[in-house]
C-alpha distance (Angstrom), angle and dihedral (degrees) to the residues before:
residue distance angle dihedral
M1 . . .
N2 3.78 . .
K3 3.82 118.7 .
E4 3.81 95.7 -121.3
L5 3.81 92.4 55.5
E6 3.80 90.3 46.6
R7 3.83 89.8 50.9
L8 3.80 91.8 50.2
K9 3.80 91.4 51.4
E10 3.80 91.4 46.7
L11 3.79 95.9 52.4
S12 3.82 96.6 48.1
L13 3.81 86.7 -161.4
A14 3.81 95.6 178.4
E15 3.81 91.2 52.8
N16 3.80 91.9 48.6
L17 3.82 92.3 47.9
G18 3.80 90.4 48.3
R19 3.80 91.2 48.8
L20 3.80 91.1 47.8
H21 3.81 90.4 51.4
R22 3.83 91.9 49.9
L23 3.81 93.1 47.3
W24 3.80 93.3 47.1
R25 3.81 90.8 48.0
T26 3.82 91.8 47.7
A27 3.82 91.5 50.6
A28 3.82 92.1 49.3
D29 3.81 92.3 44.6
A30 3.81 91.4 51.3
E31 3.81 89.3 56.3
L32 3.81 94.6 47.1
I33 3.80 103.1 40.3
P34 3.85 90.4 78.9
L35 3.82 86.5 60.7
G36 3.82 89.8 56.9
L37 3.78 94.1 -105.9
T38 3.77 124.9 133.0
H39 3.81 120.1 -159.7
P40 3.83 94.2 -96.0
R41 3.80 91.3 48.9
W42 3.77 99.0 48.2
T43 3.81 94.0 42.4
A44 3.83 90.3 51.1
L45 3.83 90.8 51.1
W46 3.81 92.2 45.9
K47 3.82 93.0 48.3
L48 3.80 91.9 45.5
L49 3.79 89.7 55.0
R50 3.82 91.8 47.4
L51 3.81 92.0 49.3
G52 3.77 90.5 55.1
D53 3.80 99.7 -105.0
N54 3.83 123.7 -96.1
V55 3.80 95.9 71.4
S56 3.77 130.4 143.4
Q57 3.79 120.2 -96.9
K58 3.82 87.9 -119.1
V59 3.82 93.1 55.2
L60 3.80 90.9 46.8
A61 3.82 92.6 49.0
H62 3.81 90.0 49.6
A63 3.83 92.0 48.9
L64 3.82 90.3 49.7
E65 3.82 90.2 45.7
I66 3.79 92.4 -128.3
E67 3.78 135.2 119.2
L68 3.79 118.1 -90.5
P69 3.87 95.0 -118.8
S70 3.82 90.4 56.1
L71 3.79 90.8 50.5
M72 3.80 92.1 47.4
R73 3.83 90.4 57.8
T74 3.79 90.2 49.5
L75 3.81 92.6 47.6
S76 3.82 90.4 50.5
Q77 3.81 88.4 55.1
L78 3.81 91.8 47.2
E79 3.81 89.7 49.3
E80 3.82 89.6 52.5
Q81 3.83 88.4 52.2
G82 3.82 89.2 50.1
Y83 3.81 95.9 -118.6
V84 3.82 100.7 115.8
Q85 3.79 139.8 24.7
R86 3.77 128.4 -155.6
R87 3.78 126.3 -152.8
C88 3.79 137.9 169.7
C89 3.77 116.4 -87.3
E90 3.81 112.0 -110.3
T91 3.82 93.3 -138.7
D92 3.82 98.5 39.5
K93 3.80 115.8 30.3
R94 3.84 90.9 -164.9
A95 3.80 91.9 61.7
R96 3.81 124.1 79.0
I97 3.78 121.7 -147.2
V98 3.82 120.1 -145.2
C99 3.78 121.7 -150.0
L100 3.78 135.2 174.4
T101 3.80 119.8 -112.6
P102 3.81 122.9 -141.1
E103 3.83 86.2 -101.3
G104 3.82 89.0 52.8
L105 3.79 91.2 51.6
G106 3.81 89.5 49.5
M107 3.79 90.5 51.1
L108 3.82 89.9 49.5
K109 3.81 89.9 55.8
Q110 3.81 89.5 53.8
M111 3.81 90.6 45.6
E112 3.76 93.9 49.5
G113 3.79 94.5 59.9
R114 3.79 91.7 48.7
I115 3.81 94.2 45.3
M116 3.82 91.4 49.1
S117 3.80 89.8 49.9
V118 3.82 90.7 53.0
R119 3.81 90.2 47.1
R120 3.83 91.7 51.2
D121 3.81 90.8 49.6
L122 3.80 94.5 47.9
L123 3.80 94.6 45.4
A124 3.82 94.9 46.4
G125 3.79 111.5 135.5
I126 3.82 94.5 19.4
S127 3.79 117.1 114.1
T128 3.79 123.2 -134.7
Q129 3.80 88.6 -112.5
E130 3.81 92.9 51.5
L131 3.79 91.4 47.6
S132 3.82 91.6 49.7
E133 3.80 90.9 51.0
F134 3.81 91.6 47.4
E135 3.82 90.8 50.5
R136 3.81 90.1 48.2
I137 3.79 91.3 51.8
I138 3.81 93.7 46.5
S139 3.81 89.5 49.9
L140 3.80 90.7 50.8
I141 3.82 92.0 49.7
S142 3.82 89.8 48.3
D143 3.81 91.2 50.4
N144 3.81 90.3 48.9
A145 3.81 90.6 49.6
L146 3.81 91.6 50.5
S147 3.80 90.7 48.6
A148 3.80 91.1 50.2
L149 3.82 91.4 48.3
H150 3.79 91.1 48.1
K151 3.80 91.4 48.4
N152 3.82 91.8 48.7
T153 3.80 92.0 47.3
E154 3.82 90.9 51.7
S155 3.80 92.8 49.6
D156 3.83 90.6 49.1
H157 3.78 90.2 58.2
K158 3.82 97.6 47.7
I159 3.75 114.0 113.6
P160 3.79 111.1 -125.7
E161 3.78 114.3 -120.5
């Protein structure tokens, strides 16, 4: 067996990345559960803030990479907690716009400190240069994965001759 293939099997990169994601998520969730926020709730609030608030449910679902019905359940829960409001879009009455409430912004301030604390703990011992290189590599792998998916999707839709 060639050495490169053996190396790829040995590293089990996908398993390690998956494990890292689960551990990071678990650490963040543990910090935010005392605030009454589940993973879907806090990630929706965080993404809404990063998107600039006042976005459609569809845009938010796409940014979170989840299905719209899942997001709608989460948004209902966040509305009950008083952190978001939804309203009809002025230009498209079928679309619903999501915006943060003052209470939601206050919760985000509390979240930010806790999330940054988790990030500091998890990145302890890693230099800025190492982190930049790691982020570059992850971005490259993500781009390659998207290209492969796009290529596979195109070949699935070709009409056989």
